[in-house]
N, C-alpha and C positions, 0 to 999 in steps of 0.2 A: 422281584418278578423276573422270570426268564423271558428274554426277547424271542421273537419268532425265528430269527436267524439261528440262535443257539438251539432252539427246539428242532428245527430242521436238521441241523448238523447232528444232533443226538440221535434222531430217529433214522437217519439215512447215511450215517458214516460208512464210507466204503462202497456206497451204492452207485456213485458217479463213475462212469467208465474212465479209465486212464489210458494214456497213449502207450504204445509199445508193449501191450499185454499179449498180442497175438503174433505169431511168426509172420514176417512179411512175405508177401507173394513175390513172384518174379517181377523185376523192374520192367517198366515199359520199354519196348523196342525203340531205339533211337529213330528219329525222322531224318536228321541230317548227319553226315559223316564228314569230318575234316579229311584233308589229303593225308594219306597214310605215310608214315616214316619209312615203311618197307620199300617204297618205290625209289628212294633216293639212290643215285648212282654211286659207284665205288670211287675211291681216291685215285686209282690207277687201273690199268688193264694189263694182263688179265687178273680177274679175281676168281679163284677156282676152289673155293670151299665146296666139297662134294654136296650135291643136293640130297636131301633125305630120300631114301628109297622105300617104296611100298612093297608089301608082299604080293605075290601073285593072287589074282582073284579069278577063279574059274567062272564066276557069274558076270564078269566084265563083258558087256554087250559089244565091245569093239571086236572081240574074238568071233562073235557071230557074223559080223560084217567082213571079217577077214582083214581087219585093220590092226594097227599096233595097240596093244593093251596099255592102259594108263600106267601100270607099274613099270613098263618098259621105257617110259619117257625119261625118267630120272636116270635110270641105268645107262641109257644110250648117251645122254648128255655127259654123265660122269666119265664114261669111257672116252668120249671125245676130248674132254678137258684133260684127261690123263695123257692123251696122245698129242694134243696141239695147244700151243700157247696163244692161239687166236681166239679161243672159246672161253667166255666167262658166263657164269650163271648165278642167279639169285632167286630166292623165293620172294615174290612181290605181293602175294595175297593168299587167302584161303577161301575155298568154296564153302557153301552152306554146310556141307557134311564134313568139312575140315581137310579136304584134299588140297595139296599145294598147287598154286598157280605160279609157274616158273617163267622168268624172263631170261632168254639167252641172248648174249651180245657177241657178235663175231666182228673182230677188227684186228688190225696189227697192234702189237703190244705198245703201251704208252707208259711213260714215267709219270710220277705224281705231278711233276711240273707241267708236262704236256696235257694231262687230263685237266688240270686246273685252268690252263689256257683255253682248252676247248669249252669248258664250262663258262668262262668269262666271255668268250666270243658268242656262245649261244645266248647268254643274257643280253649282250649288246644288240644282237639281231632283233630282239623283241623290244628292248627299251630305247634303243637309239638306232632305229633301222636306217635312217638316212646316212648317219655316220658310218654304220656298218657297211652299207653298200659301197661307200667310197674308200673303205679300208682294204687296200690290196692284200696286206698280210692276212687279213681275215678271209677274204674271198678265195685266196689261194691256199690257205692253211687249214681252214675249217673242214672237219670231217662231216660232210653232209649226211644226215641220217635218213635211212629208209627203214620201214617197219612192216613186218608181216604178222598178221593175227590169224590164228587157226582155231576152228572148232568152238566158236561162241555158241553155236547151236550143237548140242551134244551129240545128236544122231546124224550130224553131217561130219563124219569122222575123218575124211581123207585130208582135210587141211593140216592136221597135226602130222600125219604121215609124210606129206609133201615137205613140210617144214623140216622134219628130222632128216629127211634125205638131202635136202638142200644145205642144211647146216653141215652135214658130213662132207659134202662136196667142198664147201667154202673152207672147212677146217683142214682138209687133207690134200687138197689139190695143189699140184706144182705148176699149174697153168699160170704163166706170167700175167695174163690179164686179170685173173682172180687175185693174185698176190698184189698187183697194182691197185685193184679196187679196194682191198682191205687197208692199204696205206691211205687211201683218200676218203673212205667212207666208213660209217658204222652201220652194221646190219643188226637190227633188233627183231627178236622173234618171241611172241607169246605163243608157246607151242600149242597148248590146249587151254583155251580161255574158260571152258566150262567142263572141268574134269568130272563133276558129278553126272552131268548129262551124258558124257562120253561113256562112263561106266554103266549108268542106268539105262542107256539107250533112249534118252528123251531129248527133245528139242530144248525144252525149258530147263532151268536149273532145278535144284532139289526142292525148292519152295514152290515151283510151278510158274515162275516168272520167266518171260523171254528177256534175257539180258540185252538183246539187240533192239529192244524197245524202251530201254530204261536209262538211256545216257544222261538225260537232264534231270531225272528223278533220283537215281542212285539208290534204288531199293535193294539192289542185288550186289553182293560183293564182287561178282564177276564183272559187272559193268563199271563198278568203281575202280577196279584195277586199271581199266583202259582210261577212264577219266583222269586218274591220278598220274598215270604214266604220260599222258598227253603233254603236259607242261614240262615234264622231265626230259622226254625224248625230243619233243618239238620237231616232229618229222616233216620233211619236205614232200615225202611220197609215202602213201599208206595203202596196203593191199589187205583186204579182208576175205578169207577163203571160206566159202559156203558151198551148198548144194541144195537141191538138185533141180535142174530145169530142162532135162531131156537133151538139150543142146547147150554147150558151153555158153555162158552169158557173162559179159563184162560190162560194168557200168562205165561211163556216166549214164544218168537217168534222163527220162523224158520229162515233160512238164507236168505239173507246175514245179518250177524251180524255187528253192528257198530264196526269200526276198532279201536276205541280208548278206549273201555271198558276194564276193568280188568276182562275178562270174566270168568277166573278160580275162581274168588271170587263172581261173580254175579250169574252165571248160576246154580251152585249146589243147593243153597237154593231157588232160584226162581222156579226151576223145582220141587224140593221136596215139596214145599208149594202147588204147583198146584196139585200134586198127592194127597196130604192130603185132599185138597178141593174136588177133584174128589171122593175119598173114602167116605167122609162125605156126599156129596150130593146124591150119589148113595144109600148110606146106609139109608138116610132119607126117600127115597121112596116117594117123594112129589107128590101128585096127580096132574096130568096135566103137570108135568115137563118132557119134552121129553129128551131122551137119544140117544146116537149114536146106530148104529146097533150092536156095540160090547158091548152095555150096559154101556157106560161111557160118559164122557164129551169131549169137544175138547180142546186140548192143542197144540197150533200151533207148538211149538218146536218138538213135536212128530208126529203131525197129518197133519200139513200144511207146507210142506217143501219148498214151493215157494209161494210168493204172500201175506204172512203175516209176515213181517220182522221187525227187530228193527234197521235197517240201519241208518235212519236219527234221529237227536235229536229234532224233531219237536213236538213230542207227550209228554205229561207230564211224563209218566213213563220212557221213554228213556232219557228225560232231567234230571229227578231226579236221575237216575242211576249215573250221573256224580257227584252227591253230596254224593256218597258212599252208596246209598240206594239199597236194593233189591226191585224190583218193580213187580207188577202184574196188568195187565189190565183185568178187569172182564167184559165180555159181557153176559148180562142176556139173557135168551132164547126167550121169547115170544114177538113178535114185533107188528107192527101196520097194517100189511097187511090183505087183504081179506075183507075189508069194514065191520069190526065187529060192532055189535050194542053195546049199552051202557053196557048191562049185560056182553057181551063177553069182552069188554075192561076192565071192572072192574075185571073180572075173571083173565085175563092175568096179570093185575097189581098185584093182590093178589098172584098168583103163583110166579111171579118174586120177590116180596118182601120176600116171604117165602124162595125161593132159595137163594136170596141175604143174608138173615140173617144167613143161614147156612154157606155161603161163608165167610162172615165177621167174624163170631164167630170162624170158623176154621182157618182163617188167623190169628186172634188174638192168638188163642191157639198155632199155629206154632211159631208165633213171641215170645210169652212168653217162650216157651220151648227152643228157640234158640237165645234169646236176647243177651246173652253173645257172642255167635259166630257172630251174626250180627254186634254187636258193634266192635268186633275185625276185622271183614271184612272191616268195614268203616275206621277204623284207619289204616289198612294195605293199603287200596287204597290211602289214603292221604299220608302215609309214602313213598310208592313207588314213588308217584309223587314228593314229596318234595326231595327225594334222587336222583331223576333223573335216576332211574333204567330202564333198557329196559323193554318194555311190555312183559309179560309172555304169549307167544302164545301157545295155546293148540294144540298138534299135532293131526293128523288125527286119530291115534289109541292110545288114552291116556291109561296109565297104572294106575289102581286104587291106586297102592302103592305110586305113585308120588303125590297123593292128599289126604294126611291123615287128619283125623279129620273132614271131611265134607261128606255130602251125596254123594253117587256114582251112583244113578239111571240114571243120565244124560249121563253117559259114554256109556250105551247101545245104545243110539240114535246117539251120536256124530260120524261124519265121515268127510271126506275131504271137503265136501261142507260147513262145519261149520267153517273152519279155516280162520280166518281173523286176521289182526294185523297191527300195524303202527310203523314206526320209527319216533321218536321225534327229532326235532332240539334242539340245545342248547338254542336258544331264537328266538323270532320274534322281529325284529326291525321295528318300524314305525317312519321314520324320520319326523321331523317337519320343517326342513329348505326347502325352495322352490327349492334349487338345486337338492335335492334328493326326493322330494315329489311332486307328480302331483297336489294334492289338500290338502292344509293345513286344510281346514275346514272339508273335508271328513275324514282326519286322526283324527281330534279331535272327530268327531262324532263316528268313529270306536272305539276309546279308551273308550268313554263313554258307548258304547254298550257292550264292553267286561266287563267293571267293573259292569254294571248292571246285567250281567249274572254270576257274581261271580268270574271272572278271575282277578288275581292280575296283575296290570300293574304298572311299575316303570318308572321313568324319569331319564335319565343319567345326572349326574352332572359333568361327565368328558367325553371326547371323547371315543368312543368304536371302536376299530379297529379289523376287521375280515378279514384275508387274506390281500388283497391290498386295501380294502375299509375301510374308516374311517367314522363313523357316529358321528356327532358333539354332544356335550353336548346339552341337551334339547330334544334329540330323546327319543321316548317312547320304552321301552323294556319289552317284555313279557318273563320273565325268566321261562323256562320250568321246572325248579326245583321248583315246587309249588304243593300244595295239589290237585288243580283242573286242573292238566296238561291235563287230558283227555278232559275236557271242553274247555280249551284253544286251543288244537289241533283240535278238531272237528269243532271249529268256524273258525280257521285260515288256516288249511291245504288245499291244492288244492282239496283233495279228490282223488278218484280212478275211473278208467273206469272198471265197473263191468259187462259190457255187456255179456261177454263170460261166466260169472260164474253162472248167474241165468236167466231163461227165462223171468220172469216178476218181476216188482217191485210194491209194495203197494202204494208208494207215491214218493215224491221227492228223487232224487238220488244224487244231488249235491247242495251245498248251500254256499260255501266258502265266508266268509265275506271279506277275503283278496283279493279275485278276483272280488267280486260283489258290494263292498261298496265304490268304487271310490278311495281309498287310496293306495299308494304304500307300500307294506309290504314285508320284506325280512326275509326269514328263514336262520339263520346262525348257523353253527356248528352242532354237534351231541349231543344227550342227555348225553352221557357219557363223554363229554369233561369236562375239568377243570371248576371250579366254576367261576362265574363272580365277585369274590370278589375284583379283581383289578380295577373294574369299579365302580365309584360312582353311586349308584342306590338309589332312594328314591321312596317308594310306593306313589301312588297318589290316591285320592278319586274321582277325575274327571280330565278331560283334562284341561290344562291351557288355559286361555283366549287367543284367537288368533286375536281378532279384532284390526285393525290398522286404525287410522285417522291421517294423517301427520299434524305436527304442522304448516307447512308453508301454507299460503293461496293459493288459486288457484282452478282450476278445479280438480275434483276427478275422477279417473278412477278405474274400478273394473274388474279384470279378472274373468271369469265365469267358473271356473273349476269344481265347486261342486254344490250340490243342495242348500247349504246355500246361495250362491250368488244369485240364482234365488228367493229364499225366500226374501232376502233383496231387490232385484229389485222390486218385486211385492208390497212389503210394501211401498217403495218409491213412486211408481206409484199411489198407493191407497191414499197416502198423498198429491198428486198433484205435486210432484217433477218431473221436466222435466228430462227424461233419454233418451239418444241416444245410439244406438248400432252400432258398427263397424262390418266390414265383418268377422273379426276373432271371433266375439261373445262377445268381451269385451264391456263394456259400460262406459259412462261418464256422470257426472252431473255437473251442473254449479258452479261457484265460489261465488254465493250469500250466504248470511248468513243462510237463511232458508234451502237451500239444504245441507249446511254443518251441520246444527243442526240435520237434518233428517239422514244424513250419520253417525253422531256420535251415534245416537240411534241404527241403524241397525248393526253398527260395534260391539256394546256392546252385542246386543241380538243374532246375528247370527254369530259373529266371523269373519266377512268378512274383508278383508284387502284392503283399498283404497290406491292409490298412487296419489301424487300431480303432476299436469301437467299444462302446459300453455294453454291447449286446442287446441294446434296446429293441432292435428289429425282431428279436425272438419273442418280445412281448407285444409288439404292435403289428406284426405281419404273420400270415400263415407260413409255416416252414415244414420241411420234410426231412427226417433223419435219413441220410444216405447209408448205404452199406456196400461192402465189397461184393460186387455182383458175380454170380456164376452165370455165364452166358452160353446157352446152346445156340449154335448157328448152322444154317445151311448155306452153301456157297463154296467158294474156293479161296485161293491165296489172297485175293484182294480183300475179302472179308476177314480172314484169319489174321493177316498181318496188320491191317488197319486197327482191328480190335486190340491187338497186342501193342501197337504203337500208342494207343490211347490209355493203356494200362489195364484193359480188361483181359487179363492173362489167364483167368480161370475159365477155360473154354471146353465145350463139349461139341464136337462136330456131329451133326445129325443129317440124315436124309430118310426118305421113305423106307428104304430097305433096312437101314440100321435100326430105326425105331420099331419096325415090325419084328425084327429079330430080337430086339432087347428093349421093350417098352420102358424099362427102368432107367434108361438114359436120361430121362427128364427129371428123375428124382433129385431133389436138391437144387434144381435149376431155378434161378430167379426170373430171367427173361429169355425170350426167344428172339434171335435175330434171323430174319428170313432174307438171305442174300442170294439164294438160288432156289430153283423150283423145289417146292415141298408139297407135292400132291400125291395122293394115295389111290391105288386101285382097289376094287372090292376085295381082292385077295390079301390086301395089306391092312385089314381091319384092326389088327392089334396095334399097329403104329398109329393109325388114325384115332383109335380110342384113347391112346395115351395122350395125344395132343389135345383131344377134346376134354379130357379130364384136367389137363394142365390149364386150359382156358377156363373151364368151369370153376376151378379153384381161385379164379381172379388174377391169375398170373398174366403178365403183359407181353406184348409182341411189338417189335419194331422191325423195319426192313426197308428194302429198296426195290424200285422198278416194278415190273409187272408181276414178279414172283410174289411179293408181299400182298399185292392187291388180290391176286387169285387165291392166295391162302386165306386172306381176311374174308373174302366172299364165301369160300368153301366152308369155313368154320363159323360163319355167322357173326363175325365181329362187327361188320358193317356192310351195307350195300355199296358196291363200287364197281365201276368198269374202268379198266386201264387201257389207255391207248398209247401206242409207241410211234415215234417219228419215223420218217422214211428209212428203210433199211440202208445201212451204210453211212447214215448221216452222223456227224459229230461236230462239236464245236462249243463255243462259250456263249451263254445266253444271259440276258438280264432277268432277274427275278424280283418280285415284290413281296415283302413280308407283311403278314396281317398285323395290324396295330394291336399291341398287347398280346400278340401270339407267342408261340414257343420260341421263335428265332428273332424276335423283334428287338431285344435289348442290345445285342451286339451285331446288328444287322449287317449283312453283306448283300450286295445287289447283283452279283454275278455267280455263275455256276457252270460246271462242265456237264455236257450231255453226250451220250453215245449209245443209243439215241436218247432223245428226250422222252420221258413217260409222263403222261398227265392223267388225272383221275376225274371221272365224270359219273353222272347218275348216282350221286352220293346219298347215303341213307340219312335219316333225320338226326341220327346221333353223331354225324361226322362234322368236323369243323375244319375249314381251310386255314392252314397255317402259313402257306406260301403259295404264290402263283407265278406263272410265267408272265412277263411284262406284256401288257396289252398292246403297247407300241414299242418300236425299236427293240424287238425281242432279240434278234440275232446279232452278236458282236463280231464273231469271226469263226471260220471253219467252212464246212461244206454240208449243205442241207437242201437237197432237191425236193421239189414238191411231190414228185411221184418216183418211186423206186423202180428197179428192174422188174419187180413182180406185179407192177401195175396197181398196187393197193392205193385206195383213196383215203382221204381224211388224215393223211400223215404229214402234211405240210406244216411249215412254221406258222402259217396263218391259222391252222386248226389248233395249234398249241397256245397261241396268244391268249392271255387272260385266263387260261385254265389252271386248275389246281396242280401245283408241283409238290406240295406236302400237305398231308391230311392227318388229323388225329380223331380218335373216337373212343367212346367208352361203351363196351358191350353190356348186355343185361347182367352178365355174371360179375360185372365190375372190372373185367379185364380191359386194360387200356391198350390202344393201338396207335402207332405212328408210322405213316408210309411216306417214303422219300422218293420222288420221281426223278430227281437229277442223279447223275452218276457220281455219287458222293465219294466213292473209293476206287475209281477206275485205275488199275495198276498202281494204287496208293498215291497217285499224283495230286489230286485236288485237296491239298492239306487244309485249305481254308474251310472245307466242308466237314472236316473231322468233328468239330464241336457239335454239329447237327446230329451226328451219330451218337455221341456221348450224351447229349441232352435228351435225345429220344429214349435211350436205354434207361437213364435214371428216371425219366418221366413215367415210363410205363411200369416200372418196378412196383410191385405191391407188397414187398417184404421189407419194411423199414429197418434201419439199423438203430444204433444207440443215438439218442438225441443229445445235442449239446445242452448241458444244464445251465439254467439261468435262475437267479434269485432276484426278485424285484428290489431295487435299491433306489435311494434318493437321486443317484446320478441319472436315472432314467426319466426323472420328472423334469422335462425341459419344455421350452415354448412349443416345440414341435408336437409333443405328446399331450400338452395341456388341452383341456376341453373334454367334451363327451359326458362330463358329470358336473353337477353344480351343488354346492353346499352353502349354508348360510355364511354371511360374512363373519359372524361371531357365533360360537357355540359355547353354551354354559356347561361347565363340567358338572356331570350328574343329571343333566337334562336331556330329554329326547330331541332328535333332529331328523330332518328329511334329507335324503340324497336323491337328487333328480337326475335322470338319464335322458339324453337327447335322442338316442336311437338304440334302445335295448328292448327286446320283446318281453312281453309278460311271461313270467315263469322262468326267466333266466336266473340261474344261480350266480351270484357275484360274490367277490371277496373284497373287503375294504382293508387297506393297509394305511398306517399312520406314520408320518415322518415329521420331525421338527425338534427344536431344542428342548421342548417340554416332554418329549417321549423318553421314557427311562432307558438308560444305557444297558447293554447286555452284561457287561462286567467291568464297570468302572471306566470304560473308554468314552469317546465322544458320544453324546446322547443322540444317536441317529438311527437306532434300530426300530423296525416297524413292529407294531402289534397287528394282529390279523383277526378279522371277524367276517362272517359269511351270512348271506341271506338270499331271499328270492324277491325279484322285482315284481311289483304289481302296479299297473298304471303308470309306468315310467318312474316309479318312486319306490324307494326303500326307506322305511322308517326305522331308525336306530334308537334304542332306548336310551343310550348314553355313550359317551366316549369311554374307551377302555380305562380301567382303573390304573392309576399311576401317572396319567398324563397331567402335567402341570400347566399352569397358564402360560400362554405365549403363542407365537406363530406356529401354524400347523398345516401340513399338506395331507390331503386324503386322496388316495389312489384307489381306483376300482379295477379289478381284473375279473375275467371269467373264471369260475371255479373249476371248470373242466380242463383248463389249460392255461398256459402262460401267455394269455392275450390281454394286453393292457387296454382297457376301455378308455381311460383318461384319468385326469386328476384335477383337483381344484384346491385353492388354499383358503384358510380361514384363520381365525384367532380363537384360541381356547381361553375362556374367561372363568374366573372363580365364581362359584355359586354363592349367592348371598344367603347366609343362615342367621336368622334373627337371634341375637343374644349368644352367638357362638362363632367359632372359627369357620371361615369359608372352607367349604369342601369337607366338613365333618361328616356329612352323610355318606362319604365314600369310604369311611373307615370300617374295618371288619370288627364284628363283635368279639368280645373276649372268649365267648363260648364256641366261636366258629360260625355262628349264623351271620347273616348279612344285616348290616344296620338298616333300620327302618322297617323291618318285618318281624312281627311278634312271633310268628311260627317258624321263622328261619327261612322262609321263601325269599326269592330274589326281589329286591326293591328297585332294581334298575342300576345299582352301583356295580362296580367291577372288582371289588376287593376279593382276594382269595381267603378262604377260611383257614383257620389255624390247623384244622384237621385234614387239610388237603382238598376239600371240596372247593367249588368255584362258583361265583355268581354268574349269572347269564350275561349281563350287560357287557358288550364288547367281546365276549368269548375268549378272554385271555386265559392262559394256562396257569395252573397252580404251581407252587414252587417245586414240588416233587414230580411234576409231570403227570399227575393223575388226570383222569378224564375231565375235560372241560365241560361246562354248561350245567352241572348238577347243583342244585341248591342244597342247603343243609338237610332238608328232608328227603333228598334223593330225587326230587322232581326236576325235570328239565326246564331250565329258564327260557324265557322268550325275550328277544330283543324288541319285538313289536307285538303288542297285544291285538294288532289289526291283522296279524297273519303275514306281515311283510317279511320276516326273517326268522329262520330257525337254525340254531347252531347245534348240529348233531355231531357226534364223534365221527360218523362216516364222512360227513362233508368236510370236517376239519382235516381228516386224513387225506381226502382227495385234494384239498388245497395244499397241504404240505407236500404231497407228491408233485403237484403242479409247480409249486414254487421252489422246492428244494431238490426233488428227484429228477428234474430235467425232462418231464413229460412235455410234449408239445401238442399244439392243435394240429391234427393230421389233416389239414386242409390241402386239397390238391390245387394245382394252378387253374383248373377249369374256371371259366368265367364266373366272377362273383357279383357282377353288376346287378343282375336281376334278383339275386337272393342275398344281397350284402347284409341287409338288416337281420335276416333270419340266421344266416350262416355265421356271421360275426358274433352273434350272441349265443349260438348253439354250442 
């Protein structure tokens, strides 16, 4: 007798998908980037390897402005290096479009020994600031660094022109003052920080991001160059050249001031330098340079007391201040407005360059005059952090006597609106163990991001106990006694609600990585607490590998708590690996070697942790086969890049105009992501019709904000009204996830909003997946009740308790998920990424290849036992009833048999199942007899749904021999020599299961004949019945369906949608 396993293998050999059969798609875009090796300084100065030169580009928009074209930058620097040994240059990064970002260093020549000494002193300044301050050789011999950055906004061209002109002056001048400066200082210049924007004439980089809003996120290569150079240069003074504000503007900023700055060390010199620049520029009386009505320039600290603040660390000057630098942003005066002709554009450029040269030279003079004080400032910032001293908050009415040895002009402006400060914890703990950590991969990513931003992170080698909580060895610890404690705290602290303190904000008001990057982070103790010397801590250069692939063979499951898991899933799908998802969001892949090899690769690359299983969940729970999605999206760079980071790299950008011009753009698309407005006018009917057809075909839609709600209402997916928070509001909010909902398994309780969007007036088909917290909604940021436009109903009180995420199923079957929080704003809220991925997979109506599973005895466990009941003993050859506790009438079920008495497939251990099928009536299935070949002994009988691999349950029994008067037990099961079944004179089935010699089969048990001929037929060709009461018919069609279900990998295509009210019907269906 052939076993069911062998029969399945024979019928479906080669039908199960194998890994790596399809060409892989593009790899997901990285989310974090380590510090680049390209920024490391040379062994001595000068280093004068010629910079690569670019060909002339007639389309370079610098030419339109009358500015230096990008191609001229490298040529100019190369010429200066050929002329002067003061100039060194290196390529420290590449733009999105591959253009070089160059760093030029100007200083007197140094031997390798001298450069090594400078590097050692720089390191000591940060790591031993108290000792460095007392080291006379250091304070007198250290070349104090100053850094000028140009053109981070591409269409603010003149910064690069000013820098090139100033480099030439430093390189070639015989002025003894300049020669002396180059002996004492190092001048660093990033000539054009955004070369793509310079050439293209755009403020943003080539991907559409503003690099000067990206410093703590690091989504752009342009911002990462500055971030990475920050620790290498460690400047004491930093000037960022921008434009345009009609009148020259020099920071420092007005309130609110960043809470974590050592402002008593930062502000006095920043303001004094701005005043010096004002005096010089006014005194220069440059023709065409506008001044204020008072005959001066703009200094935001003095002149703009709201709306030009230094609250967030997103901008390069505010970021560099945490490296101990005094910083000034320079906004050149003459802009692009008014549709000027070429002559006027060139005139404006000329004025700006002239103003900029005075600004740069004055800043340098101030730096040179105060370099000793600036260096002492930097060392004191590092010392306070390392010692864990409380932040020195400046009172509302500072006394000049309390601030000796520093400029005092700032005191005349300072008042209560300037007073900000922070209290530091003793440490931040980022657990790595799954009991205390929501997402191990998110935790590792957060650690890497902190390190990339210069924060010192250690790993505990011993347990750390704080209060009643013990964090095990292996936990990451950010000791807040460190030089860059301000940077650490600004990245990890919750932030503050500053709504009542200022009427308006310039940009983002909250950004906490601890609350928005998916990991659990715990602030412990207070800064003045005792040291952590009792805890074993080892500094780490990167997060430890987290990937896990169990040694034992079997199916592999993956929990999807973090973005890395979805990156891994999409890589697996792109490689042709079958992946199925369960209703809780976790996924499973097969036990085959190809799937395991692919899992090994993604575990190593993305740090994901697989667990080994028997695959029983495929038999006991609804699952959905995933596929590599083709995503059409509306929106901009936030949407495109976030999708790419998650691994959804097969993208089609759409909007109303493009779909109208080419309605076939949606052909082959699996899901539509609505990240930006996708509304059609009457003249755009072709595009609207294409979308309507896409939805009518059952394809799904997900998206964010008001755009997706307006789209859903317009195309009849559900009834919904979207409401947005006050204009200009942004911050971090508490959210609550619906129990059993889409985001409940790996729940997060915070999200970013800019502004918040909530959904009301929902249709009957809509389900609330997540809501804004009814109480304690707002964590940090700025959210006024009423905005400048006077709109009502936009306050946080209006949002409290309202839906922030909604799902729905339309009449067409098209599924919808709407996300009201700002899940991908500037790609920063990494913790929200899984919500996007989960939504896209949820709404997809085009399943991929299922993970195959064959019911085996390993699936019969205490957890799966029940649901069916069979007699304690079953006589071989006799009929018996199988009783079901919760299976609807008419349900087709399959019975499988396991045990020592079940015949082996081919001489191995006797554990193969035989299969029979039938229909349940009155919670009962009557079976004519056990399958032929079963011998006396312990037996397990399992029931599954015939339509799919859903295990109903199992029970055990004992098969006993039939008592045959005067003969051997079980003789009635023997096949007659002529091929008919014993016990029936005409050859019809008698209820035994023996296969006839001619290849026909008896009906009882439905076992297959030896040569694989059709089951169920008696010797006379009639179909046998397992139960003469109509309980079960074994047809070839049903047998084939079962074999497909058990061997071919089909699954029950049940969706996540609530099963509670229909569990009895849907489970049996």
